[in-house]
Every structure is written in structure tokens, then in C-alpha cells.
PAZAPA-4460 file (N, C-alpha, C; in steps of 0.05 Angstrom, whole numbers, plus 32768, in hexadecimal, padded with zeros to 4 digits):
% residues 315
    n_x    n_y    n_z   ca_x   ca_y   ca_z    c_x    c_y    c_z   seq   type   mol
   810D   8182   7FE9   80F0   8187   7FE8   80E1   816E   7FF1     1      M     A
   80CF   8172   8004   80C0   815C   800F   80A7   8157   7FFE     2      T     A
   809D   813E   7FFF   8085   8136   7FF1   806F   8132   8005     3      T     A
   8059   8140   8001   8041   813C   8012   8031   8125   8009     4      H     A
   802E   8111   801B   8022   80F8   8014   8009   80F2   8025     5      I     A
   7FF5   80E7   8017   7FDE   80DB   8025   7FDF   80BD   801F     6      I     A
   7FDE   80AD   8034   7FDE   8090   8032   7FC2   8085   8033     7      L     A
   7FBA   8076   801F   7FA0   8068   801F   7FA8   804A   8022     8      D     A
   7F9F   803E   8038   7FAC   8025   803F   7F9A   8013   8050     9      T     A
   7FA1   7FF9   8051   7F91   7FE6   8060   7FA2   7FD5   8073    10      D     A
   7FAF   7FE2   8086   7FC3   7FD4   8097   7FB7   7FBB   80A5    11      P     A
   7FC2   7FA3   80A1   7FD7   7F99   808F   7FF4   7F9E   8099    12      G     A
   8003   7F87   8098   801E   7F87   80A2   8030   7F99   8091    13      I     A
   8031   7F94   8076   8043   7FA5   8066   8039   7FC1   8064    14      D     A
   801E   7FC6   8066   8014   7FE1   8067   801F   7FF0   8080    15      D     A
   801F   7FE1   8096   802A   7FEE   80AF   8047   7FF5   80AC    16      A     A
   8056   7FE3   809E   8072   7FE9   8099   8075   8001   8087    17      L     A
   8063   8005   8074   8063   801D   8063   805E   8036   8073    18      A     A
   804C   8035   8086   8047   804C   8098   8060   8053   80A7    19      I     A
   806E   803F   80B2   8087   8044   80C0   809D   8050   80AD    20      L     A
   809E   8046   8095   80B2   8050   8082   80AC   806D   807B    21      L     A
   8092   8074   8078   808B   8090   8072   8094   80A2   8089    22      A     A
   8090   8099   80A2   8097   80A9   80B9   80B5   80AB   80BC    23      L     A
   80C4   8097   80B2   80E1   8097   80B4   80EF   80A5   809E    24      A     A
   80E0   80B0   808A   80EC   80BB   8072   80EA   80DA   8072    25      S     A
   8100   80E8   8074   80FF   8105   8074   80F5   8112   805A    26      P     A
   80F5   8102   8045   80EC   810C   802B   80CD   810F   802A    27      E     A
   80BF   8104   803F   80A2   8102   803F   8096   8111   8056    28      I     A
   8080   811E   8050   806E   8128   8065   8054   8118   8063    29      V     A
   804F   8108   8077   8037   80F8   8077   801F   8108   8082    30      L     A
   800F   8112   8070   7FF9   8124   8077   7FE2   8115   8084    31      D     A
   7FDC   80FD   807B   7FC5   80EE   8086   7FC5   80D2   807C    32      G     A
   7FB6   80C1   808B   7FB2   80A5   8084   7F95   80A0   8081    33      V     A
   7F8D   8093   806B   7F71   808B   8067   7F70   806D   8067    34      I     A
   7F5F   8062   8079   7F5C   8045   807B   7F47   803B   8067    35      A     A
   7F4B   8023   805E   7F38   8016   804C   7F36   7FF9   8053    36      V     A
   7F1F   7FED   804D   7F1C   7FCF   8050   7F31   7FC1   8040    37      H     A
   7F38   7FA9   8047   7F4C   7F9A   8037   7F57   7F83   8046    38      G     A
   7F6F   7F86   8050   7F7C   7F70   805F   7F6B   7F67   8077    39      N     A
   7F5F   7F7B   8084   7F4C   7F76   809A   7F36   7F8A   8096    40      V     A
   7F23   7F89   80A8   7F0B   7F9B   80A6   7F14   7FB9   80A9    41      S     A
   7F02   7FCA   80A1   7F07   7FE7   80A3   7F0C   7FEF   80C0    42      L     A
   7EFC   7FE4   80D3   7F00   7FEB   80EF   7F1C   7FE3   80F8    43      E     A
   7F26   7FCC   80EF   7F40   7FC3   80F7   7F57   7FD2   80E9    44      Q     A
   7F53   7FD8   80CF   7F69   7FE7   80C1   7F6B   8003   80CD    45      T     A
   7F55   800E   80D5   7F56   8029   80E1   7F64   8027   80FC    46      T     A
   7F5D   8013   810C   7F6B   8010   8126   7F88   800C   8122    47      R     A
   7F8F   7FFB   810F   7FAC   7FF5   810A   7FBB   800E   8101    48      N     A
   7FAF   801E   80F0   7FBD   8037   80E8   7FC2   8049   8100    49      A     A
   7FAE   804C   8110   7FB1   805D   8128   7FC6   8052   813B    50      L     A
   7FC6   8038   813F   7FD9   802B   8151   7FF6   802D   8147    51      S     A
   7FFA   8029   812D   8015   802A   8122   8020   8047   8124    52      V     A
   800F   805A   811E   8017   8076   8121   801E   807D   813E    53      L     A
   800F   8072   8151   8015   8077   816D   802F   8069   8175    54      E     A
   8034   8051   816B   804D   8043   8170   8065   8055   8167    55      L     A
   8062   8062   8151   8078   8073   8146   8077   808F   8150    56      A     A
   8067   8095   8165   8065   80B0   8170   805C   80C4   815B    57      K     A
   8049   80BC   814B   803F   80CD   8135   8021   80CF   8135    58      A     A
   8015   80D0   814C   7FF8   80D1   814E   7FEE   80EC   8144    59      S     A
   8000   80FF   813E   7FF8   8118   8132   7FEC   8114   8116    60      R     A
   7FF3   80FE   8109   7FE9   80F8   80ED   7FCC   80EF   80EF    61      V     A
   7FBA   80FE   80E2   7F9E   80F6   80E3   7F98   80DD   80D3    62      P     A
   7F85   80CD   80DE   7F7C   80B5   80D1   7F5E   80B7   80CB    63      V     A
   7F57   80AF   80B3   7F3B   80B1   80AA   7F31   8096   80A2    64      F     A
   7F18   8090   80A8   7F0B   8078   809F   7F01   807C   8082    65      K     A
   7F06   8067   8072   7EFB   8068   8057   7EE5   8053   8054    66      G     A
   7EE6   8045   803E   7ED1   8032   8037   7ED5   8016   8044    67      C     A
   7EBF   800A   804C   7EC0   7FF1   805A   7EB9   7FD9   8049    68      D     A
   7EB1   7FDE   8030   7EAB   7FC8   801D   7EB3   7FD1   8001    69      V     A
   7EB8   7FBF   7FEF   7EBE   7FC6   7FD3   7EA6   7FD3   7FC5    70      P     A
   7EAB   7FDF   7FAE   7E96   7FEC   7F9F   7E80   7FD9   7F96    71      L     A
   7E87   7FC2   7F8D   7E73   7FAF   7F81   7E74   7F94   7F8E    72      V     A
   7E8B   7F87   7F8E   7E8C   7F6B   7F96   7E8C   7F68   7FB5    73      K     A
   7E8A   7F50   7FBD   7E8A   7F4A   7FDA   7EA6   7F4F   7FE6    74      E     A
   7EA6   7F54   8000   7EBF   7F59   800E   7ED1   7F40   800F    75      S     A
   7EEB   7F45   8011   7EFE   7F2F   8014   7F14   7F39   8027    76      L     A
   7F18   7F2B   803D   7F2E   7F32   8050   7F43   7F1C   804F    77      L     A
   7F5A   7F21   805C   7F70   7F0E   8059   7F7D   7F08   8074    78      S     A
   7F6E   7EFD   8088   7F7A   7EF7   80A2   7F90   7EE2   80A0    79      P     A
   7F8F   7ED0   808C   7FA3   7EBC   8089   7FBF   7EC8   8082    80      E     A
   7FBE   7EDF   8076   7FD7   7EED   806E   7FE2   7F00   8084    81      T     A
   7FCF   7F0E   8091   7FD7   7F23   80A3   7FCF   7F1E   80C0    82      H     A
   7FC0   7F09   80C5   7FB7   7F03   80E0   7F9C   7F10   80E5    83      G     A
   7F8F   7F07   80FB   7F75   7F11   8101   7F74   7F2F   8106    84      A     A
   7F89   7F3A   8111   7F8A   7F57   8116   7F95   7F67   80FF    85      S     A
   7FA1   7F59   80EC   7FAE   7F66   80D5   7FCC   7F6B   80DA    86      G     A
   7FD5   7F68   80F2   7FF1   7F6E   80F8   8001   7F56   8102    87      L     A
   7FF9   7F3E   80F9   8007   7F26   80FF   8007   7F20   811D    88      G     A
   801E   7F1A   8128   8020   7F14   8145   8023   7F2D   8156    89      Y     A
   8026   7F44   8149   8029   7F5D   8158   8010   7F65   8168    90      A     A
   8013   7F6F   817F   7FFD   7F78   8190   8003   7F95   8199    91      Q     A
   7FF5   7FA7   818D   7FF9   7FC3   8194   7FE2   7FCC   81A6    92      L     A
   7FE7   7FDF   81B8   7FD1   7FE9   81CA   7FBA   7FF5   81BB    93      P     A
   7FA3   7FF5   81C7   7F8C   8003   81BB   7F94   8020   81B8    94      E     A
   7F90   802B   819F   7F99   8047   819B   7F8A   805B   81AC    95      P     A
   7F99   806F   81B6   7F8C   8084   81C5   7F7F   8098   81B3    96      A     A
   7F8A   809B   819B   7F7E   80AE   8187   7F67   80A2   8179    97      T     A
   7F56   80B2   816D   7F3E   80A9   815F   7F40   80B2   8142    98      K     A
   7F32   80A4   8130   7F32   80AD   8114   7F22   80C7   8111    99      P     A
   7F28   80D6   80FD   7F1A   80EF   80F7   7EFD   80E9   80EF   100      Q     A
   7EEC   80FD   80F0   7ECF   80F9   80EB   7ECA   80F7   80CD   101      V     A
   7ED8   8106   80BC   7ED2   8106   80A0   7ED9   80EB   8092   102      R     A
   7ECA   80E5   807D   7ED0   80CD   806E   7EEB   80D1   805F   103      H     A
   7EFA   80BC   805D   7F14   80BE   8050   7F14   80C8   8034   104      G     A
   7F00   80C1   8024   7EFE   80CB   8009   7EFA   80E9   8008   105      S     A
   7EEB   80F4   801B   7EE7   8111   801C   7F01   811F   8025   106      D     A
   7F10   8114   8037   7F29   811F   803F   7F3C   811F   8027   107      Y     A
   7F3D   810A   8018   7F4E   8108   8001   7F47   811E   7FEC   108      L     A
   7F2E   8122   7FE7   7F25   8136   7FD5   7F2D   8152   7FDF   109      I     A
   7F28   8157   7FF8   7F2D   8172   8004   7F4B   8178   8002   110      E     A
   7F5C   8165   8008   7F79   816A   8008   7F83   816F   7FEB   111      Q     A
   7F7A   815E   7FD8   7F84   8161   7FBD   7F7A   817C   7FB1   112      I     A
   7F60   8182   7FB5   7F55   819A   7FA9   7F5F   81B4   7FB6   113      M     A
   7F66   81B3   7FCF   7F70   81CB   7FDD   7F8D   81D0   7FD7   114      S     A
   7F9C   81BC   7FCE   7FB8   81BF   7FC8   7FBF   81B2   7FAD   115      R     A
   7FB4   81BD   7F97   7FB8   81B0   7F7D   7FD5   81AD   7F76   116      P     A
   7FDC   8194   7F6D   7FF7   818E   7F64   800B   8189   7F7B   117      G     A
   8001   8188   7F94   8014   8185   7FAB   8011   816A   7FB9   118      E     A
   7FFA   815D   7FB7   7FF5   8145   7FC7   7FFB   812C   7FB6   119      V     A
   800B   811A   7FC1   8011   8100   7FB6   8000   80EB   7FC5   120      T     A
   7FF2   80DB   7FB7   7FE2   80C6   7FC3   7FF1   80AB   7FBF   121      L     A
   7FF4   809D   7FD6   8000   8082   7FD5   7FEA   806E   7FDE   122      V     A
   7FE1   805E   7FCB   7FCA   804C   7FD0   7FD5   802F   7FD3   123      A     A
   7FD2   8024   7FEB   7FDE   800A   7FF1   7FCA   7FF4   7FF6   124      L     A
   7FB1   7FF9   7FF3   7F9C   7FE6   7FF7   7F89   7FE5   7FE0   125      G     A
   7F71   7FD9   7FE3   7F5D   7FDB   7FCE   7F56   7FF8   7FC9   126      P     A
   7F4F   7FFE   7FB0   7F4D   801A   7FA7   7F31   8026   7FAB   127      L     A
   7F21   801B   7FBD   7F06   8024   7FC0   7F04   8041   7FC7   128      T     A
   7F14   804B   7FDB   7F13   8067   7FE3   7F1A   8079   7FCC   129      N     A
   7F2E   8072   7FBD   7F38   8083   7FA7   7F23   8084   7F91   130      V     A
   7F17   806E   7F8A   7F02   806E   7F75   7EEA   807F   7F7E   131      A     A
   7EE2   807C   7F97   7ECC   808C   7FA2   7ED2   80AA   7FA0   132      L     A
   7EEB   80B1   7FA7   7EF3   80CD   7FA6   7EF2   80D8   7F89   133      A     A
   7EFA   80C8   7F76   7EF9   80D0   7F5A   7EDC   80D4   7F51   134      I     A
   7ECA   80C3   7F5A   7EAE   80C5   7F53   7EA1   80DE   7F60   135      R     A
   7EAA   80E4   7F78   7E9F   80FB   7F86   7EA9   8115   7F7A   136      K     A
   7EC3   8116   7F74   7ED0   812E   7F6A   7EE5   8127   7F54   137      E     A
   7EDB   8126   7F3B   7EED   811D   7F26   7F06   812F   7F22   138      P     A
   7F04   8148   7F2B   7F1B   815A   7F27   7F34   8153   7F37   139      R     A
   7F32   8140   7F4A   7F4A   8138   7F58   7F5E   812A   7F45   140      I     A
   7F53   811F   7F2F   7F64   8112   7F1C   7F79   8125   7F11   141      V     A
   7F72   813E   7F0B   7F84   8151   7F01   7F94   8160   7F16   142      Q     A
   7F8B   815E   7F2F   7F98   816E   7F44   7FAA   815F   7F56   143      N     A
   7FA9   8144   7F56   7FBC   8135   7F66   7FD7   8136   7F59   144      V     A
   7FEC   8137   7F69   8007   8138   7F5E   800F   811E   7F51   145      R     A
   800C   8108   7F5F   8013   80EE   7F55   8006   80D9   7F66   146      E     A
   8001   80C2   7F5B   7FF4   80AB   7F69   8006   8093   7F66   147      V     A
   800E   8087   7F7D   801D   806E   7F7D   800A   8058   7F87   148      F     A
   8008   8043   7F78   7FF5   802D   7F7E   8004   8013   7F81   149      I     A
   8001   8005   7F98   800A   7FEA   7F99   7FF3   7FD8   7F91   150      M     A
   7FF7   7FC9   7F7B   7FE1   7FB8   7F72   7FE7   7FAB   7F58   151      G     A
   7FD9   7F96   7F53   7FDB   7F88   7F39   7FF2   7F74   7F37   152      G     A
   7FEF   7F64   7F24   8004   7F50   7F1D   8004   7F4F   7EFE   153      A     A
   8017   7F5B   7EF2   8017   7F5E   7ED4   8021   7F45   7EC7   154      I     A
   803A   7F3E   7ECC   8046   7F25   7EC1   804F   7F13   7ED7   155      Q     A
   8040   7F13   7EED   8046   7F04   7F05   802D   7EF6   7F0D   156      H     A
   802F   7EDE   7F19   8017   7ED1   7F24   8009   7EE2   7F38   157      P     A
   7FEF   7EDF   7F3A   7FE0   7EED   7F4F   7FE6   7EE2   7F6B   158      G     A
   7FE0   7EF1   7F7F   7FE4   7EE7   7F9B   7FC9   7EE2   7FA9   159      N     A
   7FB3   7EE5   7F9A   7F99   7EE0   7FA5   7F89   7ECC   7F94   160      T     A
   7F8B   7ECF   7F7A   7F83   7EBB   7F67   7F9B   7EB5   7F55   161      T     A
   7F97   7EA3   7F42   7FAD   7E9D   7F30   7FB6   7EB6   7F20   162      A     A
   7FA3   7EC9   7F1D   7FA9   7EE0   7F0C   7FA9   7EFA   7F1B   163      L     A
   7F9C   7EFB   7F32   7F97   7F15   7F3F   7FA7   7F1A   7F58   164      A     A
   7FB1   7F32   7F5B   7FBD   7F3C   7F74   7FA7   7F45   7F87   165      E     A
   7FAD   7F44   7FA1   7F99   7F48   7FB5   7F8A   7F63   7FB3   166      F     A
   7F99   7F79   7FB4   7F8C   7F93   7FB4   7F79   7F97   7F9D   167      N     A
   7F82   7F8E   7F85   7F71   7F91   7F6D   7F5A   7F7E   7F6D   168      T     A
   7F5E   7F66   7F77   7F48   7F52   7F78   7F32   7F5A   7F8C   169      F     A
   7F3A   7F66   7FA2   7F26   7F6E   7FB7   7F13   7F82   7FAC   170      V     A
   7F1C   7F95   7F9C   7F0A   7FA8   7F90   7F12   7FAF   7F73   171      D     A
   7F0E   7F9D   7F61   7F17   7FA1   7F45   7F08   7FB8   7F38   172      P     A
   7EEF   7FBC   7F40   7EDF   7FD2   7F34   7EEB   7FED   7F3C   173      H     A
   7EF4   7FF0   7F54   7F01   8009   7F5D   7F1B   800C   7F4E   174      A     A
   7F2A   7FF7   7F4B   7F43   7FF8   7F3B   7F3E   8001   7F1F   175      A     A
   7F29   7FF7   7F13   7F21   7FFE   7EF8   7F1B   801C   7EF6   176      H     A
   7F0D   8027   7F09   7F07   8044   7F09   7F21   8054   7F0B   177      V     A
   7F33   804C   7F1D   7F4C   805B   7F22   7F5F   8059   7F0A   178      V     A
   7F62   8041   7EFF   7F74   803C   7EE9   7F6C   804D   7ED0   179      F     A
   7F52   8051   7ECD   7F48   805F   7EB5   7F41   807D   7EBB   180      H     A
   7F4A   8086   7ED2   7F43   80A2   7EDA   7F53   80B7   7ECD   181      S     A
   7F6B   80B1   7EC4   7F7E   80C6   7EBB   7F91   80D0   7ED0   182      G     A
   7F8F   80C5   7EE8   7FA3   80CD   7EFD   7FBF   80C5   7EF4   183      M     A
   7FD3   80D4   7EFD   7FEF   80CE   7EF7   7FF8   80B7   7F09   184      P     A
   7FF6   809F   7F00   7FF9   8087   7F11   8015   807A   7F0C   185      I     A
   8022   8072   7F22   8038   805F   7F22   802F   8046   7F30   186      T     A
   802F   802F   7F22   8025   8016   7F2D   803D   8004   7F34   187      L     A
   803C   7FF9   7F4C   8051   7FE5   7F54   8042   7FCA   7F57   188      T     A
   8043   7FB9   7F43   8036   7F9F   7F44   8047   7F8A   7F52   189      P     A
   803C   7F72   7F55   804B   7F5C   7F61   8065   7F55   7F52   190      L     A
   8066   7F5D   7F38   807E   7F58   7F28   8097   7F62   7F35   191      D     A
   8094   7F79   7F42   80AC   7F85   7F50   80AB   7F81   7F6E   192      V     A
   8094   7F83   7F7A   8093   7F81   7F97   809B   7F65   7FA1   193      T     A
   8095   7F50   7F92   809B   7F35   7F9A   80B9   7F2F   7F98   194      Y     A
   80C9   7F42   7F8E   80E6   7F3F   7F8F   80F2   7F4C   7FA8   195      Q     A
   80E2   7F5B   7FB7   80EB   7F69   7FCE   80E4   7F5A   7FE7   196      C     A
   80F5   7F48   7FEF   80F0   7F35   8005   80FF   7F3E   801E   197      I     A
   80EF   7F41   8033   80FA   7F47   804E   8102   7F2C   805A   198      F     A
   811B   7F27   805D   8125   7F0C   8065   8128   7F09   8083   199      T     A
   812B   7EF1   808D   8132   7EED   80A9   814B   7EFB   80B1   200      P     A
   815F   7EFD   809F   8178   7F0C   80A5   8172   7F29   80A9   201      D     A
   8161   7F34   8098   8159   7F50   809A   814C   7F55   80B5   202      D     A
   813A   7F43   80BD   812D   7F46   80D7   8140   7F44   80EE   203      L     A
   8153   7F32   80ED   8167   7F30   8102   8178   7F49   8104   204      N     A
   817D   7F55   80ED   818C   7F6F   80EE   817D   7F84   80FD   205      R     A
   8163   7F86   80F9   8153   7F9A   8107   8152   7F93   8125   206      L     A
   8151   7F7A   812C   814E   7F72   8147   8167   7F77   8158   207      L     A
   817C   7F7F   814B   8194   7F88   815B   818E   7FA2   816A   208      K     A
   8179   7FAF   8161   816F   7FC7   816F   8155   7FBF   817E   209      I     A
   8156   7FC0   8198   8140   7FB6   81A9   812E   7FCE   81B1   210      D     A
   811A   7FD3   81A0   8107   7FE9   81A6   80EB   7FE0   819E   211      T     A
   80D6   7FEF   81A6   80BB   7FE7   819F   80B6   7FE5   8180   212      P     A
   80C4   7FF5   8171   80C1   7FF4   8154   80CB   7FDA   8148   213      V     A
   80E3   7FD2   8150   80EE   7FB9   8146   80DE   7FA1   8150   214      T     A
   80D4   7FA2   8169   80C4   7F8C   8174   80AA   7F8A   8163   215      K     A
   809E   7FA1   815C   8086   7FA0   814C   808B   7F94   8131   216      F     A
   80A1   7F9D   8124   80A7   7F93   810A   80AC   7F75   810B   217      I     A
   80BA   7F6C   811F   80BF   7F4F   8122   80A5   7F3F   8126   218      A     A
   8094   7F48   8138   807C   7F39   813E   8069   7F39   8126   219      D     A
   8068   7F4E   8117   8057   7F4F   80FF   8064   7F3E   80E9   220      A     A
   807D   7F42   80E4   808B   7F34   80CE   808C   7F16   80D1   221      A     A
   808F   7F0C   80E9   8091   7EF0   80ED   8077   7EE2   80E3   222      R     A
   8060   7EEE   80E8   8047   7EE2   80DE   8047   7EE2   80C0   223      F     A
   804F   7EF9   80B5   8050   7EFD   8098   8063   7EE8   808B   224      Y     A
   807A   7EE5   8098   808E   7ED1   808D   8083   7EB5   808E   225      M     A
   8074   7EAE   80A3   8068   7E94   80A5   8055   7E8F   808E   226      K     A
   8044   7EA3   8088   8032   7EA1   8071   8040   7E9D   8057   227      F     A
   8055   7EAD   8052   8063   7EAB   8038   8071   7E91   8035   228      H     A
   807B   7E86   804B   8088   7E6C   804B   8074   7E56   8044   229      D     A
   805D   7E56   8053   804A   7E40   8050   803B   7E41   8035   230      E     A
   8034   7E59   802C   8023   7E5B   8014   8033   7E5F   7FFA   231      Y     A
   804A   7E6C   7FFC   8059   7E73   7FE4   8076   7E6B   7FE3   232      Q     A
   807F   7E5C   7FF7   809A   7E52   7FF9   80AF   7E68   7FF6   233      S     A
   80A9   7E7F   8003   80BB   7E95   8004   80C8   7E97   801F   234      I     A
   80E2   7E98   8020   80F0   7E9B   803A   80F2   7EB9   8040   235      E     A
   80E1   7EC2   8052   80DF   7EDE   8058   80C3   7EE7   8051   236      G     A
   80BF   7F01   804D   80A5   7F0B   8045   80A8   7F22   8032   237      C     A
   8094   7F24   8020   8094   7F39   800C   8087   7F52   8018   238      V     A
   8096   7F69   8018   808B   7F81   8023   8084   7F95   800C   239      I     A
   806D   7F8F   8000   8064   7F9E   7FE9   8062   7FBC   7FEE   240      N     A
   8055   7FC3   8004   804C   7FDF   8007   8063   7FF2   800E   241      D     A
   8076   7FEB   801F   808C   7FFE   8023   809B   8004   8009   242      P     A
   809E   7FF0   7FF7   80AC   7FF5   7FDE   809D   800A   7FCD   243      M     A
   8083   8008   7FCD   8073   801B   7FBE   8077   8037   7FCA   244      T     A
   8076   8039   7FE4   807A   8053   7FF2   8096   805E   7FEB   245      L     A
   80AA   804D   7FEB   80C5   8056   7FE6   80C9   8064   7FCB   246      A     A
   80B9   805B   7FB7   80BC   8067   7F9C   80B4   8084   7F9B   247      L     A
   80A6   808E   7FAF   809F   80AB   7FB0   80B7   80BC   7FB3   248      T     A
   80CD   80B2   7FBF   80E5   80C2   7FC2   80FE   80B5   7FB7   249      F     A
   80FD   809B   7FAF   8113   808D   7FA3   810A   807D   7F8B   250      M     A
   8102   808B   7F76   80F6   807D   7F5F   810B   806A   7F51   251      P     A
   8125   806F   7F56   8139   805F   7F49   813A   8042   7F53   252      E     A
   812B   803C   7F67   8129   8020   7F70   811E   800E   7F59   253      I     A
   810D   801A   7F48   8100   800A   7F33   8106   8014   7F16   254      C     A
   8101   8004   7F03   80FF   800B   7EE7   80E2   800B   7EDF   255      D     A
   80DB   801B   7ECB   80BE   8020   7EC5   80B9   801E   7EA7   256      Y     A
   80A0   8018   7EA1   8095   801B   7E86   807A   8029   7E87   257      Q     A
   8076   803A   7E74   805B   8046   7E71   804A   8033   7E61   258      N     A
   8034   802A   7E6D   8024   8014   7E62   8007   801A   7E63   259      L     A
   7FF8   800C   7E51   7FDB   800C   7E52   7FD4   7FF4   7E65   260      V     A
   7FC8   7FFA   7E7B   7FC2   7FE6   7E90   7FA4   7FE6   7E95   261      V     A
   7F99   7FCE   7E98   7F7C   7FCB   7E9E   7F78   7FB5   7EB3   262      D     A
   7F60   7FB3   7EBD   7F5A   7F9E   7ED0   7F40   7F91   7EC8   263      V     A
   7F3F   7F77   7ECB   7F28   7F66   7EC2   7F12   7F69   7ED7   264      D     A
   7EFB   7F73   7ECF   7EE4   7F75   7EE2   7ECD   7F63   7ED9   265      I     A
   7ED3   7F50   7EC7   7EBF   7F3C   7EC0   7EBE   7F27   7ED6   266      S     A
   7EA9   7F18   7ED6   7EA7   7F02   7EE9   7EB7   7EEA   7EDF   267      T     A
   7EC0   7ED9   7EF1   7ECF   7EC2   7EE9   7EEC   7EC2   7EF2   268      G     A
   7EFC   7EB1   7EE7   7F17   7EAC   7EF1   7F29   7EC5   7EEE   269      A     A
   7F23   7ED7   7EDB   7F34   7EED   7ED6   7F2E   7F06   7EE7   270      G     A
   7F19   7F05   7EF8   7F12   7F1C   7F09   7F2A   7F26   7F18   271      L     A
   7F2F   7F40   7F15   7F45   7F4D   7F24   7F60   7F4A   7F16   272      G     A
   7F61   7F3D   7F00   7F7A   7F3A   7EF1   7F83   7F56   7EE6   273      N     A
   7F9A   7F5E   7EED   7FA6   7F77   7EE3   7FB9   7F70   7ECC   274      T     A
   7FB4   7F7C   7EB5   7FC5   7F75   7E9E   7FCD   7F8E   7E8E   275      F     A
   7FE3   7F8C   7E80   7FED   7FA2   7E70   7FEF   7F9A   7E53   276      A     A
   7FE9   7FAD   7E41   7FEC   7FA9   7E25   8008   7FB3   7E1D   277      D     A
   801C   7FA1   7E1F   8037   7FA9   7E1B   803C   7FB2   7DFE   278      F     A
   802D   7FA7   7DEB   8031   7FAF   7DCF   801D   7FC4   7DC6   279      Y     A
   800C   7FCC   7DD8   7FF8   7FE1   7DD3   7FE9   7FDC   7DB9   280      N     A
   7FDC   7FC5   7DB8   7FCE   7FBD   7DA0   7FB8   7FD1   7D98   281      Y     A
   7FAC   7FDD   7DAB   7F95   7FEF   7DA5   7F9E   800C   7DA3   282      E     A
   7FB9   8011   7DA5   7FC4   802C   7DA1   7FB8   8040   7DB4   283      K     A
   7FB5   8038   7DCD   7FAB   804A   7DE2   7FC2   8059   7DEF   284      K     A
   7FBC   806F   7DFB   7FD0   807E   7E0A   7FD5   806F   7E25   285      K     A
   7FEE   806B   7E2C   7FF3   805D   7E46   7FE6   806C   7E5D   286      P     A
   7FDA   805D   7E6F   7FCC   8069   7E86   7FDB   8068   7EA0   287      N     A
   7FF3   805D   7EA0   8003   805D   7EB8   8020   8055   7EB3   288      M     A
   8030   805B   7EC6   804C   8052   7EC7   804E   803A   7ED8   289      K     A
   8059   8024   7ECE   8059   800B   7EDD   8076   8003   7EE4   290      V     A
   807B   7FFD   7EFD   8095   7FF3   7F05   8098   7FD7   7EFB   291      A     A
   80AC   7FD3   7EEA   80B0   7FB8   7EDD   80CA   7FAB   7EE5   292      T     A
   80DC   7FBA   7EF1   80F5   7FB0   7EFB   80FC   7FBC   7F16   293      G     A
   810C   7FAF   7F26   8111   7FB9   7F41   812D   7FB1   7F4A   294      V     A
   8138   7FC1   7F5B   8152   7FBC   7F69   814B   7FB5   7F86   295      R     A
   8145   7F9C   7F8C   8139   7F95   7FA6   814B   7F9C   7FBE   296      P     A
   8165   7F97   7FBC   8175   7F9C   7FD3   817A   7FBA   7FD7   297      R     A
   8178   7FC9   7FC3   8179   7FE6   7FC5   8162   7FF0   7FD7   298      M     A
   814B   7FE5   7FD1   8133   7FEC   7FE2   8136   7FE1   7FFE   299      F     A
   813F   7FC8   8000   8140   7FBC   801B   8154   7FCA   802D   300      M     A
   816A   7FD3   8022   817E   7FE2   8032   8172   7FFC   803B   301      E     A
   8164   800A   8029   8156   8022   8031   8142   801D   8048   302      L     A
   8132   8008   8045   811E   8002   8059   812B   7FFC   8074   303      F     A
   813F   7FEB   8073   814C   7FE3   808C   815A   7FFB   809A   304      L     A
   8167   800B   808B   8174   8023   8097   8160   8036   80A3   305      E     A
   814A   8039   8095   8135   804C   80A0   8128   8040   80B9   306      R     A
   8123   8026   80B9   8117   801A   80D1   812A   801A   80E8   307      M     A
   8144   8016   80E3   8158   8018   80F8   8158   8034   8105   308      E     A
   8157   8048   80F3   8158   8064   80FD   813F   806A   810D   309      K     A
   8127   8061   8103   810E   8066   8111   810E   8058   812C   310      L     A
   8118   803F   812C   8118   802F   8145   812A   803D   815B   311      A     A
   8141   8047   8152   8152   8055   8166   8146   806F   8170   312      R     A
   8136   807B   815F   8129   8094   8167   8112   8090   817B   313      K     A
   8104   807A   8178   80EC   8074   8188   80F3   805D   819B   314      I     A
   80F7   8063   81B4   80FE   804F   81C8   80E9   804D   81DE   315      T     A
***
């Protein structure tokens, strides 16, 4: 049985790799991609989504523009992490396809409400589009099949502030709306994603296949690796988003706990901090399933095998 997925994303190097993994996975039907502000501007994330789909011969997948700024706070982009274009050193042609006319939040609402219990949402960027969709049509909370979110740092240092992970920090108010919505959420925080490192050896393995897909991965990943080395002393790069996508069809990659999770929306040093009440002091019902353990090489082998297959298919 295949899973129908909508990706809400801000490509972004690892977001682009997640798009490729979705296209390389027979367990998934990628129904659409919604772009959001985040790693780069909305215009650039939209262009990147279209270009990556075209690279993979999948321009049939519609792309929708979402929100270009957070709900409340000022915008924050990350060119130092992903490069000015969002795709590192990779240079893809200007896409021939265009984004759809409808706003991404409206597309999300229409898809979930027309197919109750069938659509899985995978949110890999700031949660602005998702929060807006909930505010426009609260019934999507009960009608979405499942929601996978890459975000937060529960018992791990932040990667944007000392406490906050990037996606949650960029729009903490949107995260607050989504976390408290009642959606069936699986969260993959930095606690697990930062154990899934795409190493130089992994890259060299892919480069044994000389195709446009492996060239793109190499050109994008080399920039990402340079950032991780200079800023975080990591040899390789963390590919947060493909790991989150993989859980839609291979949940055994991670171990989970049902937890009460919240996000700090106060001003000050804690803004965007995602935290869990492990002892449930206030006796609340858990609001999400959180990935707390991971088998990193299990995921990496899956990712590498799928990228090799996709690369051989697209020459």
C-alpha cells in the first residue's frame, strides 16, 4: 500500500535530498510540494523545488507557493548554511515549469478535506503554511492521516540559538499553533537527525555513478559539509529532512516516546526552544510522538541505495 504525501518544505540542501528520496521510494506517491520561506526566500525555495523535480524527471508533481514571512516575528534566512541559492554549489537550470496559482495552504486544505484519512503531510521547514491552514480550516486536524515534522531540539543543543532548532526558531508561533492543534504528529528533532551524518565516504560511493543526480548531490553536499565542518566540527553533513521523510515508510529507523511537547514563544533567550515534559508534571495528554532514538546507518544505507537507484534511472 502506498502513502500519499504532501511535502511542505523550504529547499534547502537537505530538503532537496528529501524530495529526491520521495521520488525514489515506491512506498510513496508524492502528490504535491508546497514551498515556504526558510532556508532562503519563498521565491527561491519555490524555484528550487521546481528545479529539483525537473532534475528527477518529475515535473508532473505540482508545486505551490506558500507563506513568505513568519506569522509574527521577523524573517530569518540561512545563506551561510545552504548558500545564496539554497542549494550550495549546485547550479540547476531555470525551471521550465511554473508554480500553481493557488496558495499552498489552500491546496493543503483541499487535499486533506477531499480525501479524509488518506493524506500524510511531511513538514520539513518552518510551519507557517501548516498553521495558516489550521486557522483557515480547523477540520484538517481530524482529517489528515498523519503529520511528520522535522523540527525542535529536545535534549540536544540548538543549531540556530543555544536552545532553538532552525525551523522552530524561524516561526515559533506557527509551531505553537501546530503542536497544540491535535494533529497526529511524529516529531524528528535534532536529537535523532544529528546522528544521521552523510559522510565523505558516502558521497564518494554515490560518485561512482556519474549522472546529473549524483553531480547535484555532490555539488550541494560539499557546501553543506563545509558549513558543518567550520561551524560544528562535524565531518560530513547532517541530512535532517530525508530521515524525517523515510519514517513515513520505515518507522523502525527510530524509537519513539509519546510526550507532551511545547515551544517557547516568549521573548528572550528561550524563543523557539522546543521542550518536552518527560515526567508529565501537569498530567496532560501527550500531543505527539517524538523520535528519541535512531539507527543512523540503517537510514543511511536506505538513502544511499535509493539515490543509487534513482541516479541510474535518470541519466
